[in-house]
Every structure is written in C-alpha cells, then in structure tokens.
N, CA, C and O of each residue as an XYZ file, in Angstrom:
856
protein
N      60.616     -2.086     98.964
C      60.813     -2.169     97.762
C      60.765     -3.634     96.865
O      61.016     -3.796     95.671
N      60.249     -4.867     98.136
C      60.186     -5.942     97.633
C      58.675     -6.139     96.949
O      58.329     -6.866     96.017
N      57.777     -5.046     97.917
C      56.258     -4.848     97.617
C      55.961     -4.139     96.451
O      54.812     -4.343     96.060
N      56.644     -3.345     95.745
C      56.750     -2.846     94.452
C      57.210     -3.778     93.528
O      56.765     -3.988     92.400
N      57.937     -4.202     93.976
C      58.438     -5.248     93.067
C      57.622     -6.361     92.339
O      57.700     -6.879     91.225
N      56.753     -6.526     93.493
C      55.987     -8.201     92.989
C      54.101     -7.560     92.446
O      53.109     -8.152     92.020
N      54.389     -6.200     92.748
C      53.163     -5.475     91.923
C      53.248     -5.383     90.796
O      52.147     -5.143     90.301
N      54.315     -5.481     89.832
C      54.686     -5.268     88.770
C      54.021     -6.286     87.971
O      53.322     -6.139     86.968
N      54.436     -7.577     88.725
C      53.835     -8.809     87.576
C      52.623     -8.846     87.825
O      51.987     -9.419     86.941
N      51.948     -8.423     88.776
C      50.335     -8.660     89.246
C      49.775     -7.734     88.126
O      48.904     -8.169     87.373
N      50.194     -6.630     88.016
C      49.470     -5.383     87.390
C      49.863     -6.217     85.330
O      49.031     -6.053     84.437
N      51.156     -6.965     85.097
C      51.102     -7.190     83.859
C      50.491     -8.066     83.402
O      50.106     -8.129     82.234
N      50.276     -9.045     84.451
C      48.985    -10.354     84.206
C      47.659     -9.789     84.041
O      46.797    -10.152     83.241
N      47.606     -8.907     84.850
C      46.488     -7.938     84.815
C      45.813     -7.568     83.481
O      44.788     -7.927     82.902
N      46.907     -6.616     83.208
C      46.613     -6.049     82.238
C      46.756     -7.021     80.588
O      46.440     -6.529     79.504
N      47.270     -8.374     80.764
C      47.749     -9.135     79.664
C      46.268     -9.946     79.319
O      45.838    -10.316     78.226
N      45.452    -10.117     81.169
C      44.297    -10.637     80.667
C      43.275    -10.162     79.883
O      42.496    -10.853     79.226
N      43.309     -8.519     79.999
C      42.422     -7.840     79.412
C      42.785     -7.938     78.151
O      41.922     -7.946     77.274
N      43.771     -8.005     77.929
C      43.986     -7.588     76.259
C      43.144     -9.028     75.617
O      42.389     -8.958     74.647
N      43.422    -10.205     76.305
C      43.218    -11.671     75.789
C      41.602    -11.272     75.437
O      41.032    -11.251     74.347
N      41.124    -10.983     76.719
C      39.496    -11.064     76.338
C      39.234    -10.242     75.235
O      38.560    -10.628     74.279
N      39.807     -8.960     75.333
C      39.008     -8.006     73.982
C      39.618     -8.545     72.895
O      39.132     -8.173     71.827
N      40.791     -9.519     72.808
C      41.180    -10.162     71.528
C      39.588    -11.298     70.849
O      38.849    -11.112     69.882
N      39.618    -12.440     71.925
C      38.373    -12.688     71.872
C      37.457    -12.352     71.540
O      37.090    -13.039     70.587
N      36.601    -11.409     71.858
C      35.381    -10.714     71.918
C      35.420    -10.260     70.539
O      34.382    -10.282     69.879
N      36.771     -9.755     69.919
C      36.875     -9.091     68.603
C      36.943    -10.172     67.461
O      36.607     -9.898     66.309
N      37.372    -11.352     67.820
C      37.684    -12.639     66.876
C      35.642    -13.066     66.829
O      34.900    -13.249     65.864
N      35.435    -13.077     67.963
C      33.879    -13.701     67.663
C      33.357    -12.470     67.188
O      32.890    -12.565     66.053
N      33.291    -11.341     67.705
C      32.550    -10.501     66.550
C      32.884    -10.553     65.193
O      31.921    -10.140     64.548
N      33.930    -10.914     64.382
C      34.464    -10.970     63.194
C      33.895    -12.200     62.729
O      32.971    -12.149     61.918
N      34.326    -13.287     63.136
C      33.396    -14.301     62.956
C      31.874    -14.499     62.758
O      31.358    -15.068     61.796
N      31.226    -13.940     63.820
C      29.895    -13.880     63.866
C      29.471    -13.025     62.361
O      28.635    -13.562     61.634
N      29.939    -12.000     62.042
C      29.643    -11.231     60.962
C      30.085    -12.109     59.316
O      29.503    -11.965     58.241
N      31.204    -12.942     59.599
C      31.186    -13.628     58.414
C      30.510    -14.612     58.728
O      30.267    -15.066     57.610
N      29.906    -15.442     59.609
C      28.647    -16.470     59.476
C      27.333    -15.738     59.258
O      26.441    -16.524     58.936
N      26.955    -14.503     59.335
C      26.096    -13.730     59.040
C      26.103    -13.416     57.694
O      24.986    -13.206     57.220
N      27.435    -13.287     56.636
C      27.724    -12.622     55.551
C      27.030    -14.435     54.740
O      26.106    -14.573     53.938
N      27.920    -15.518     55.363
C      27.728    -16.921     54.951
C      26.092    -17.079     54.706
O      25.423    -17.285     53.693
N      25.879    -16.956     55.604
C      24.239    -17.239     55.915
C      23.416    -16.522     54.906
O      22.566    -17.237     54.374
N      23.463    -15.175     54.476
C      23.099    -14.311     53.662
C      22.978    -14.839     52.444
O      21.950    -15.002     51.787
N      24.599    -15.220     52.056
C      24.798    -15.793     50.722
C      24.368    -17.112     50.233
O      23.994    -17.372     49.090
N      24.453    -17.807     51.099
C      23.583    -19.167     51.102
C      22.274    -18.819     50.759
O      21.863    -19.186     49.658
N      21.358    -18.018     51.686
C      20.283    -17.638     51.173
C      19.758    -17.191     49.853
O      18.725    -17.636     49.352
N      20.651    -16.139     49.230
C      20.447    -15.346     48.402
C      20.979    -16.754     47.383
O      19.910    -17.121     46.894
N      22.060    -17.684     46.845
C      21.876    -18.820     46.217
C      20.800    -19.752     46.449
O      20.255    -20.159     45.423
N      20.394    -20.157     47.464
C      19.441    -20.679     47.263
C      17.664    -20.025     46.656
O      16.656    -20.594     46.235
N      17.925    -19.030     46.834
C      16.905    -17.913     46.375
C      16.694    -18.417     45.152
O      15.904    -19.319     44.875
N      17.655    -17.624     44.155
C      18.692    -17.977     42.994
C      18.091    -19.464     42.302
O      17.329    -19.580     41.342
N      18.533    -20.222     42.898
C      18.689    -21.890     42.606
C      16.915    -21.996     42.628
O      16.623    -22.920     41.869
N      15.963    -21.532     43.079
C      14.590    -21.970     43.266
C      14.106    -21.015     42.392
O      13.024    -21.333     41.896
N      14.741    -19.503     41.894
C      13.828    -19.079     40.862
C      14.507    -19.597     39.241
O      14.004    -19.198     38.191
N      15.400    -20.293     39.273
C      15.889    -20.836     38.434
C      14.843    -21.947     38.127
O      14.174    -21.988     37.094
N      14.792    -22.684     38.968
C      13.980    -24.022     38.943
C      12.544    -23.608     38.513
O      11.873    -24.365     37.812
N      12.108    -22.491     38.906
C      10.896    -22.431     38.506
C      10.703    -21.802     37.162
O       9.644    -22.035     36.580
N      11.600    -21.034     36.598
C      12.076    -20.775     35.101
C      12.078    -21.612     34.295
O      11.561    -21.497     33.184
N      12.658    -22.594     34.716
C      12.700    -23.682     34.025
C      11.918    -24.594     33.569
O      12.014    -25.294     32.560
N      10.664    -24.512     34.862
C       9.797    -25.303     34.515
C       8.614    -24.556     33.810
O       7.735    -25.212     33.252
N       8.589    -23.256     33.831
C       7.953    -22.425     32.697
C       8.139    -22.330     31.426
O       7.284    -22.146     30.560
N       9.548    -22.489     31.278
C      10.068    -22.754     29.739
C      10.050    -24.250     28.661
O      10.140    -24.466     27.453
N       9.839    -25.248     30.200
C       9.620    -26.672     29.807
C       7.899    -26.558     29.051
O       7.513    -26.954     27.951
N       7.261    -25.961     29.995
C       5.585    -25.733     29.890
C       5.462    -25.259     28.321
O       4.715    -25.720     27.458
N       6.336    -24.292     28.225
C       6.270    -23.069     26.882
C       6.974    -24.232     25.883
O       6.406    -24.321     24.794
N       7.824    -24.904     26.030
C       8.379    -25.718     24.844
C       7.200    -27.067     24.657
O       7.059    -27.644     23.579
N       6.504    -27.385     25.765
C       5.353    -28.697     25.436
C       4.646    -28.152     24.765
O       4.139    -28.824     23.866
N       4.255    -26.626     24.876
C       2.928    -26.044     24.201
C       3.384    -25.838     23.061
O       2.558    -26.027     22.168
N       4.553    -25.469     22.686
C       4.996    -25.147     21.060
C       4.781    -26.157     20.222
O       4.251    -26.085     19.113
N       5.475    -27.725     21.122
C       5.286    -28.910     20.358
C       4.242    -29.343     20.078
O       4.043    -29.897     18.996
N       3.320    -29.188     21.003
C       1.936    -29.580     20.878
C       1.278    -28.613     19.519
O       0.738    -29.167     18.562
N       1.400    -27.371     19.605
C       1.016    -26.523     18.569
C       1.432    -26.987     16.991
O       0.720    -27.073     15.991
N       3.056    -27.283     17.202
C       3.763    -27.865     15.678
C       2.881    -28.930     15.438
O       2.399    -28.960     14.306
N       2.477    -30.010     16.403
C       2.218    -31.323     15.720
C       0.577    -30.902     15.591
O      -0.010    -31.555     14.729
N      -0.052    -30.144     16.148
C      -1.701    -30.235     15.123
C      -1.424    -29.202     13.730
O      -2.130    -29.258     12.723
N      -0.325    -28.320     13.889
C      -0.114    -27.943     12.578
C       0.262    -28.714     11.510
O      -0.180    -28.524     10.377
N       1.232    -29.771     11.859
C       1.694    -30.467     10.668
C       0.495    -31.322     10.281
O       0.226    -31.642      9.123
N      -0.416    -31.764     11.709
C      -1.487    -33.326     11.197
C      -2.485    -32.160     10.457
O      -3.204    -32.628      9.574
N      -2.607    -30.788     10.694
C      -3.630    -29.917      9.661
C      -3.200    -30.062      8.128
O      -3.894    -30.410      7.174
N      -1.624    -29.633      8.177
C      -1.364    -29.906      6.841
C      -1.372    -31.106      6.226
O      -1.897    -31.187      5.116
N      -0.881    -32.073      6.745
C      -1.080    -33.220      6.102
C      -2.647    -33.274      5.606
O      -2.940    -33.285      4.410
N      -3.702    -33.308      6.751
C      -4.980    -33.520      5.988
C      -5.328    -32.525      4.621
O      -6.164    -32.712      3.737
N      -4.371    -31.419      4.802
C      -4.790    -30.141      4.153
C      -4.593    -30.977      2.716
O      -5.514    -31.231      1.940
N      -2.832    -31.446      2.485
C      -2.561    -31.751      1.192
C      -3.602    -33.492      0.859
O      -3.886    -33.843     -0.286
N      -3.975    -34.271      2.050
C      -4.761    -35.372      1.317
C      -5.809    -34.834      0.655
O      -6.026    -35.156     -0.513
N      -6.674    -33.853      1.390
C      -7.679    -33.553      0.649
C      -7.810    -32.967     -0.974
O      -8.564    -33.278     -1.897
N      -6.484    -31.775     -0.824
C      -6.229    -31.431     -2.474
C      -5.671    -32.575     -3.440
O      -5.759    -32.494     -4.665
N      -5.044    -33.728     -2.717
C      -4.843    -34.816     -3.554
C      -5.989    -35.352     -4.137
O      -6.193    -35.576     -5.330
N      -6.930    -35.589     -2.901
C      -8.625    -36.421     -3.328
C      -8.807    -35.382     -4.192
O      -9.367    -35.916     -5.150
N      -8.651    -34.008     -4.483
C      -9.564    -33.212     -5.079
C      -9.147    -33.141     -6.787
O      -9.801    -32.970     -7.816
N      -7.918    -33.336     -6.519
C      -6.974    -33.036     -8.200
C      -7.473    -34.842     -8.557
O      -7.889    -34.842     -9.715
N      -7.529    -35.828     -8.151
C      -7.731    -36.972     -8.371
C      -9.420    -37.004     -8.639
O      -9.745    -37.801     -9.519
N     -10.133    -36.521     -8.232
C     -11.917    -36.000     -8.612
C     -11.685    -35.378     -9.598
O     -12.106    -35.889    -10.637
N     -11.103    -34.337     -9.689
C     -10.923    -33.366    -11.279
C     -10.560    -33.768    -11.945
O     -11.000    -33.331    -13.009
N      -9.623    -34.761    -12.090
C      -8.972    -35.326    -13.134
C      -9.575    -36.775    -13.841
O      -9.458    -37.274    -14.960
N     -10.323    -37.198    -12.506
C     -11.428    -38.343    -13.279
C     -12.776    -37.937    -13.757
O     -13.542    -38.689    -14.360
N     -13.067    -36.437    -13.384
C     -13.900    -35.988    -13.970
C     -14.163    -35.461    -15.213
O     -15.292    -35.246    -15.656
N     -12.651    -35.158    -16.027
C     -12.615    -34.470    -17.355
C     -12.295    -35.659    -17.935
O     -11.841    -36.668    -17.396
N     -12.659    -35.393    -19.462
C     -13.186    -36.565    -20.448
C     -12.086    -35.955    -21.380
O     -12.032    -34.728    -21.465
N     -11.072    -36.847    -22.192
C     -10.274    -36.414    -23.141
C     -11.242    -36.126    -24.528
O     -12.275    -36.707    -24.862
N     -10.613    -35.160    -25.112
C     -11.574    -35.086    -26.472
C     -10.980    -35.454    -27.402
O     -11.290    -36.450    -28.056
N      -9.803    -34.553    -27.680
C      -8.605    -35.274    -28.564
C      -7.210    -34.847    -28.283
O      -7.266    -33.832    -27.590
N      -6.132    -35.150    -28.498
C      -4.956    -35.156    -28.444
C      -4.266    -35.273    -29.648
O      -4.578    -36.010    -30.583
N      -2.959    -34.229    -29.563
C      -1.938    -34.142    -30.761
C      -0.513    -34.310    -30.156
O      -0.241    -33.528    -29.244
N       0.258    -35.043    -30.455
C       1.479    -35.680    -30.087
C       2.569    -34.989    -31.038
O       2.344    -35.420    -32.169
N       3.616    -34.133    -31.067
C       4.380    -33.822    -31.051
C       5.619    -34.515    -30.727
O       6.104    -34.398    -29.601
N       6.237    -35.315    -31.737
C       7.257    -35.733    -31.872
C       8.357    -35.665    -32.874
O       7.997    -35.150    -33.933
N       9.710    -36.080    -32.822
C      10.846    -35.882    -33.619
C      10.170    -36.733    -35.099
O      10.434    -36.326    -36.230
N       9.446    -37.721    -34.889
C       9.362    -38.690    -36.016
C       8.693    -38.003    -36.790
O       8.691    -38.451    -37.936
N       7.862    -36.685    -36.569
C       6.901    -36.432    -36.793
C       7.429    -34.979    -37.253
O       6.455    -34.337    -37.647
N       8.509    -34.299    -37.336
C       8.769    -32.970    -37.428
C       8.695    -32.572    -36.392
O       8.576    -31.373    -36.646
N       8.659    -32.677    -34.910
C       8.829    -32.484    -34.276
C      10.167    -32.030    -32.953
O      11.067    -31.485    -33.591
N      10.449    -32.064    -31.851
C      11.145    -31.927    -31.255
C      12.488    -32.575    -31.511
O      12.303    -33.775    -31.714
N      13.767    -32.249    -31.582
C      15.040    -32.978    -32.029
C      15.590    -33.486    -30.629
O      15.070    -33.474    -29.513
N      16.944    -33.980    -31.120
C      17.454    -34.771    -29.536
C      18.153    -33.331    -28.688
O      18.791    -32.415    -29.206
N      17.860    -33.474    -27.539
C      18.611    -32.515    -26.366
C      17.792    -30.876    -26.590
O      18.209    -29.792    -26.182
N      16.491    -31.162    -27.389
C      16.880    -29.323    -27.656
C      14.754    -29.650    -27.299
O      13.957    -30.587    -27.353
N      14.760    -28.011    -26.924
C      13.280    -27.765    -26.573
C      12.864    -27.041    -27.160
O      11.912    -26.437    -26.666
N      13.354    -26.626    -28.683
C      12.587    -25.478    -29.195
C      11.949    -25.943    -30.569
O      12.438    -26.613    -31.478
N      10.496    -25.276    -30.398
C      10.117    -26.143    -31.504
C       9.961    -25.779    -32.667
O       9.716    -24.596    -32.905
N      10.064    -26.679    -33.626
C      10.125    -26.776    -34.942
C       8.741    -26.342    -35.829
O       7.624    -26.671    -35.429
N       8.910    -25.689    -36.881
C       8.116    -25.132    -37.625
C       6.714    -25.908    -37.362
O       5.661    -25.491    -36.879
N       7.123    -27.332    -37.911
C       5.746    -28.886    -38.009
C       5.121    -28.561    -36.706
O       3.987    -28.082    -36.727
N       5.779    -28.781    -35.459
C       5.301    -28.355    -33.996
C       4.259    -27.141    -34.073
O       3.078    -27.187    -33.728
N       4.831    -26.233    -34.509
C       4.142    -24.852    -34.787
C       2.469    -25.040    -35.471
O       1.379    -24.708    -35.005
N       2.828    -25.687    -36.706
C       1.534    -25.930    -37.332
C       0.641    -27.028    -36.965
O      -0.495    -27.031    -37.438
N       1.026    -27.984    -36.158
C       0.499    -28.661    -35.663
C      -0.501    -28.340    -34.613
O      -1.628    -28.834    -34.636
N      -0.069    -27.454    -33.623
C      -0.439    -26.485    -32.978
C      -1.348    -25.581    -33.143
O      -2.299    -25.360    -32.394
N      -0.970    -24.839    -34.491
C      -2.085    -24.166    -34.902
C      -3.434    -25.114    -35.630
O      -4.490    -24.485    -35.714
N      -3.444    -26.100    -35.983
C      -4.604    -26.635    -36.413
C      -5.192    -27.399    -35.304
O      -6.249    -27.989    -35.529
N      -4.493    -27.493    -33.781
C      -5.079    -27.757    -32.607
C      -6.044    -26.894    -32.189
O      -7.122    -27.309    -31.766
N      -5.771    -25.721    -32.262
C      -6.567    -24.453    -31.488
C      -7.280    -24.334    -33.098
O      -6.986    -23.139    -33.065
N      -7.687    -24.431    -33.933
C      -8.687    -24.294    -35.032
C      -9.415    -25.080    -34.724
O     -10.586    -24.701    -34.712
N      -9.186    -26.348    -34.376
C     -10.276    -27.187    -34.004
C     -10.980    -27.010    -32.353
O     -12.087    -27.368    -31.952
N      -9.833    -26.301    -31.606
C     -10.499    -26.296    -30.456
C     -11.476    -24.859    -30.676
O     -12.434    -24.702    -29.920
N     -11.250    -24.078    -31.489
C     -12.218    -22.972    -31.719
C     -13.630    -23.451    -32.276
O     -14.704    -22.892    -32.056
N     -13.398    -24.726    -33.128
C     -14.393    -25.033    -33.538
C     -15.472    -25.726    -32.978
O     -16.616    -25.901    -33.396
N     -14.826    -26.137    -31.818
C     -15.594    -27.153    -30.933
C     -14.927    -26.681    -29.367
O     -13.953    -26.964    -28.669
N     -16.030    -25.855    -29.329
C     -15.349    -25.176    -27.925
C     -15.507    -25.632    -26.720
O     -15.198    -25.065    -25.672
N     -16.160    -27.017    -26.908
C     -16.321    -28.002    -25.275
C     -14.932    -27.794    -24.837
O     -14.923    -27.200    -23.759
N     -13.938    -28.023    -25.210
C     -12.840    -28.279    -24.767
C     -12.207    -27.411    -23.722
O     -11.466    -26.536    -24.170
N     -12.345    -27.472    -22.447
C     -12.588    -26.188    -21.398
C     -10.930    -26.405    -20.591
O     -10.546    -25.747    -19.624
N     -10.170    -27.462    -21.276
C      -8.743    -27.568    -20.599
C      -7.395    -28.173    -21.261
O      -7.649    -28.959    -22.174
N      -6.567    -28.057    -21.105
C      -5.453    -28.186    -21.764
C      -4.396    -29.169    -21.064
O      -3.718    -28.741    -20.130
N      -4.321    -29.891    -21.313
C      -3.007    -30.910    -20.213
C      -1.859    -30.928    -21.431
O      -2.052    -31.562    -22.468
N      -0.583    -30.118    -21.171
C       0.634    -30.861    -21.865
C       1.731    -31.619    -21.197
O       2.216    -31.437    -20.080
N       2.069    -32.645    -22.247
C       3.271    -33.423    -21.192
C       4.184    -33.624    -22.039
O       4.127    -34.064    -23.187
N       5.179    -33.221    -21.309
C       6.857    -33.478    -21.789
C       7.189    -34.471    -21.729
O       6.678    -35.207    -20.885
N       8.203    -34.954    -22.601
C       8.302    -36.925    -22.767
C       9.995    -36.317    -23.409
O      10.236    -35.208    -23.887
N      10.863    -37.368    -23.222
C      12.159    -37.732    -23.521
C      12.546    -38.943    -23.815
O      11.701    -39.783    -23.504
N      13.557    -39.388    -24.325
C      14.401    -40.678    -24.440
C      15.094    -40.876    -23.371
O      15.400    -39.978    -22.587
N      15.351    -41.884    -23.270
C      16.352    -42.433    -21.758
C      17.894    -42.167    -22.316
O      18.780    -42.773    -21.713
N      18.283    -41.318    -23.410
C      19.925    -41.114    -23.163
C      20.049    -39.653    -22.026
O      19.205    -38.757    -22.064
N      20.950    -39.638    -21.295
C      21.475    -38.758    -20.710
C      20.709    -39.021    -19.181
O      19.705    -39.708    -18.991
N      21.466    -38.288    -18.204
C      20.869    -38.291    -16.871
C      19.536    -37.851    -16.666
O      19.084    -36.793    -17.103
N      18.634    -39.072    -15.680
C      17.023    -38.924    -15.710
C      17.029    -37.423    -15.200
O      16.249    -36.928    -16.015
N      17.429    -36.353    -14.339
C      16.716    -35.102    -13.743
C      17.296    -34.428    -15.240
O      16.420    -33.841    -15.876
N      18.194    -34.443    -15.648
C      18.171    -33.415    -17.113
C      17.265    -33.865    -17.817
O      16.797    -32.933    -18.471
N      16.510    -35.280    -18.144
C      15.617    -35.585    -19.083
C      14.156    -34.964    -18.658
O      13.321    -34.425    -19.385
N      14.123    -35.189    -17.394
C      13.176    -34.535    -16.802
C      13.089    -33.090    -17.145
O      12.136    -32.601    -17.753
N      14.246    -32.354    -16.680
C      14.167    -31.174    -16.923
C      14.030    -30.535    -18.400
O      13.350    -29.534    -18.626
N      14.593    -31.078    -19.148
C      14.217    -31.051    -20.677
C      12.491    -31.649    -20.943
O      11.629    -30.874    -21.358
N      12.287    -32.649    -20.730
C      10.485    -32.731    -20.756
C       9.704    -31.530    -20.214
O       8.568    -31.524    -20.688
N       9.954    -30.435    -19.315
C       9.603    -29.877    -18.654
C       9.565    -28.327    -19.587
O       8.792    -27.373    -19.672
N      10.559    -28.632    -20.045
C      11.072    -27.014    -21.198
C      10.191    -26.807    -22.283
O       9.575    -25.831    -22.711
N      10.347    -28.473    -22.741
C       9.569    -28.920    -24.264
C       7.907    -28.834    -24.261
O       7.150    -28.636    -25.212
N       7.554    -29.093    -22.604
C       5.859    -28.751    -21.970
C       5.690    -27.273    -21.981
O       4.743    -26.719    -22.540
N       6.933    -26.459    -21.150
C       6.660    -24.921    -21.471
C       6.443    -23.650    -22.634
O       5.932    -22.546    -22.824
N       7.346    -24.855    -23.301
C       7.433    -23.911    -24.863
C       5.871    -24.000    -25.777
O       5.385    -23.129    -26.498
N       5.407    -25.161    -25.498
C       4.429    -25.642    -26.116
C       3.524    -24.516    -25.455
O       3.070    -23.637    -26.187
N       3.263    -24.515    -24.171
C       2.211    -23.608    -23.401
C       2.601    -22.134    -23.806
O       1.662    -21.503    -24.291
N       3.953    -21.374    -23.690
C       4.465    -20.158    -23.993
C       3.365    -20.139    -25.359
O       2.259    -19.621    -25.205
N       3.720    -20.682    -26.564
C       3.337    -20.481    -27.801
C       1.640    -20.715    -27.994
O       1.126    -20.178    -28.976
N       0.772    -21.512    -27.066
C      -0.166    -21.358    -27.228
C      -0.964    -19.793    -26.613
O      -2.002    -19.252    -26.995
N      -0.136    -19.455    -25.701
C      -0.436    -18.365    -24.880
C      -0.077    -16.937    -25.503
O      -0.733    -15.928    -25.241
N       0.970    -16.951    -26.308
C       1.329    -15.774    -26.872
C       0.841    -15.411    -28.521
O       0.529    -14.295    -28.938
N       0.876    -16.597    -29.244
C       0.142    -16.780    -30.091
C      -1.053    -17.153    -30.563
O      -1.449    -16.971    -31.715
N      -1.772    -17.800    -29.480
C      -3.348    -17.554    -29.626
C      -4.157    -17.529    -28.221
O      -5.227    -18.097    -27.998
N      -3.478    -16.822    -27.422
C      -4.344    -16.040    -26.386
C      -4.991    -17.217    -25.368
O      -5.814    -16.741    -24.587
N      -4.822    -18.322    -25.266
C      -5.006    -19.443    -24.852
C      -4.847    -19.226    -22.833
O      -3.872    -19.583    -22.172
N      -6.088    -18.575    -22.304
C      -5.748    -18.151    -20.834
C      -5.066    -19.414    -19.960
O      -5.470    -20.575    -20.036
N      -3.922    -18.949    -19.091
C      -2.632    -19.508    -18.688
C      -3.735    -20.439    -17.775
O      -3.587    -21.639    -18.004
N      -4.551    -20.207    -17.025
C      -5.367    -20.908    -16.211
C      -5.665    -21.810    -16.642
O      -5.933    -22.669    -15.802
N      -5.811    -22.199    -17.982
C      -6.942    -23.229    -18.920
C      -5.539    -24.211    -19.178
O      -5.803    -25.387    -19.428
N      -4.026    -23.827    -19.140
C      -2.841    -24.763    -19.519
C      -2.558    -25.357    -18.250
O      -2.456    -24.633    -17.260
N      -2.423    -26.567    -18.172
C      -1.218    -27.491    -16.879
C      -0.490    -28.178    -17.661
O      -0.961    -29.017    -18.428
N       0.856    -27.884    -17.554
C       2.305    -28.686    -17.663
C       2.692    -29.794    -17.017
O       2.833    -29.551    -15.819
N       2.950    -31.038    -17.329
C       3.826    -31.823    -16.682
C       5.094    -32.330    -17.444
O       5.261    -32.161    -18.652
N       5.792    -32.840    -16.780
C       7.260    -33.354    -17.696
C       7.533    -35.034    -16.839
O       7.992    -35.008    -15.697
N       7.228    -36.323    -17.464
C       7.570    -37.108    -17.412
C       8.775    -37.641    -17.862
O       8.958    -38.856    -17.787
N       9.709    -36.819    -18.367
C      11.328    -37.257    -18.555
C      11.315    -38.658    -19.529
O      10.684    -38.748    -20.582
N      12.061    -39.603    -19.000
C      11.961    -40.772    -19.971
C      11.346    -41.874    -19.402
O      11.645    -43.011    -19.766
N      10.301    -41.601    -18.323
C       9.451    -42.398    -17.191
C       8.471    -43.069    -18.449
O       8.257    -44.275    -18.320
N       8.076    -42.635    -19.223
C       6.900    -43.115    -20.009
C       7.230    -43.092    -21.431
O       6.713    -42.197    -22.099
N       7.989    -43.909    -21.990
C       8.378    -44.270    -23.532
C       7.548    -44.977    -24.150
O       7.492    -46.082    -23.610
N       6.615    -44.863    -25.346
C       6.329    -45.385    -26.139
C       6.226    -46.321    -27.351
O       5.480    -46.955    -28.096
N       7.903    -45.858    -26.936
C       8.498    -47.176    -28.535
C       9.779    -47.450    -27.803
O       9.990    -46.720    -26.835
N      10.637    -48.330    -28.074
C      12.167    -48.788    -27.533
C      13.091    -48.122    -27.545
O      13.589    -47.866    -28.641
N      13.707    -47.560    -26.289
C      15.020    -46.275    -26.389
C      16.040    -47.157    -27.416
O      16.894    -46.509    -28.021
N      15.953    -48.960    -27.675
C      17.417    -49.129    -28.005
C      17.444    -48.851    -29.672
O      18.342    -49.379    -30.328
N      16.346    -47.936    -30.389
C      16.464    -48.056    -31.643
C      16.530    -46.783    -31.574
O      16.284    -46.204    -30.516
N      16.940    -46.010    -32.906
C      17.182    -44.376    -33.309
C      15.852    -43.836    -33.443
O      15.572    -42.682    -33.116
N      14.839    -44.858    -34.037
C      13.260    -44.528    -34.934
C      12.649    -44.360    -32.886
O      12.063    -43.389    -32.407
N      12.999    -45.437    -32.260
C      11.742    -45.528    -30.906
C      12.479    -44.651    -30.165
O      11.862    -44.329    -29.149
N      13.620    -44.100    -30.267
C      14.206    -42.805    -29.147
C      13.638    -41.690    -29.925
O      13.540    -40.709    -29.189
N      13.224    -41.449    -31.123
C      12.890    -40.068    -31.706
C      11.265    -40.188    -31.548
O      10.649    -39.126    -31.633
N      10.627    -41.212    -31.358
C       8.968    -41.103    -30.976
C       9.370    -40.743    -29.602
O       8.956    -39.683    -29.134
N      10.070    -41.451    -28.966
C      10.089    -40.783    -27.552
C      10.486    -39.368    -27.058
O      10.465    -39.024    -25.876
N      10.736    -38.833    -27.778
C      11.195    -37.522    -27.779
C       9.796    -36.586    -28.201
O       9.562    -36.366    -29.390
N       9.224    -36.252    -27.508
C       7.600    -35.549    -27.966
C       7.354    -34.918    -26.667
O       7.937    -34.902    -25.583
N       6.085    -34.307    -27.247
C       5.009    -33.591    -26.102
C       3.671    -33.731    -26.788
O       3.269    -33.480    -27.924
N       3.073    -34.271    -25.585
C       1.229    -34.468    -26.233
C       0.584    -33.593    -25.526
O       0.701    -33.446    -24.310
N      -0.317    -32.804    -26.456
C      -1.133    -32.059    -25.939
C      -2.302    -32.409    -25.735
O      -2.802    -32.485    -26.857
N      -3.350    -32.775    -24.689
C      -4.679    -33.379    -24.623
C      -5.562    -32.112    -23.946
O      -5.206    -31.265    -23.127
N      -6.766    -32.308    -24.568
C      -7.639    -31.458    -24.557
C      -8.711    -32.203    -24.015
O      -9.211    -33.208    -24.521
N      -9.095    -31.553    -22.761
C     -10.121    -32.212    -21.709
C     -11.106    -31.080    -21.407
O     -10.815    -29.889    -21.303
N     -12.475    -31.711    -21.267
C     -13.480    -31.507    -20.973
C     -14.278    -31.938    -19.707
O     -15.448    -31.585    -19.564
C-alpha cells in the first residue's frame, strides 16, 4: 500500500515534466515563427525604402533635366526677343518720313475724352490718301494716339489707342489701305506738344499723328 501511494507522486512529476517540456517547445516554435515574420517584414521594409530612394533619385534627375530645359528655353526666348527688338530698330531706322498729318482738337480733331473722329479729321485723312496715291513711294503708315494729362494715365493710354485705331479703321474701310501697311501706337499723355496747364495747350495735345514712311 505504501509503495502504491509513493508511485502516484512520481507519476505526477513525470507527467508534469513532460507537459512543461511540450509547452516550452510550443513557445519556442511560436517565437521562431514571429521572428521569421518580423525578419520578413524588415526585409520588405528595407526593399521598399531602397526602391523609394531609387525612385527619388530618378525623379531628382528628371527635375534637373526639366529645369535645364526650361533655362535653355528662357535663354532662347530672350535671345529671340533681343533679335526682334534689334530688327525692329533697324527697320524703323531705315524708314524715311515722307510727310505727316496731325489731327488735333484745335484743328477740328478729337474732342476731350472722345475717340470718335470728327468730319474735319476725316477730311484731313481723305487729303492724305489723295496725296499718298499721287506719290506712291509712301509704303508704310504709322498712327500715333495722344491725349492731354487729364485723368488716369492708363485711361489716357487706352484713349490714345482708341483714337489711333479709329483712324486705322477709317483708312481701311474707306480707302482700302492694307492693314499690314498700318501700325498703331498709343503714347497717351507721355508726349505733349504744348503745356497742359492751358485749355489751348490741352486741345493741341489731344491729337492723332499720321506718319507716312518709306
């Protein structure tokens, strides 16, 4: 009886030891799987980081190439503008003034703040065209719009351009002068020919100048 009783604790200890070993093996197995997964994730993260760095490098190269191309385009545009400016200057310098007509308010021309051509201005233009046909050497017409200094500068510039455009339109519609032979420009209040502090002076400054060049 005593032997049987003693055998039970031994059996229990034996079983307990077996269970503990199994549990340790299971835990080690689970830890190993987790470590493997962590290592796999770390490797994947490293690969993604490497691809990101590689992509950033390529993007940086593309940006540098685009910036260089833009700089070359800007330089080419600046060079072209300089050439065009020089060409325009040479063209203007080569033109000779044949005659000019001034349409100002003091001579029955444009009224204050108006771009509508009075009848007197139309008559002066008709005479100009008659002279132009009699002396066909004049190959180019330049029309300048001017104002007095009353009002805002930008509004005066626009008014000067409207006056010049009105003369250009009249030359084309009434006398069929080719548009490519006409150039218009506005000086606004920038080039007065008389003092703006008198009524008569302002009337002279409100004008359109038609220049015939060859």
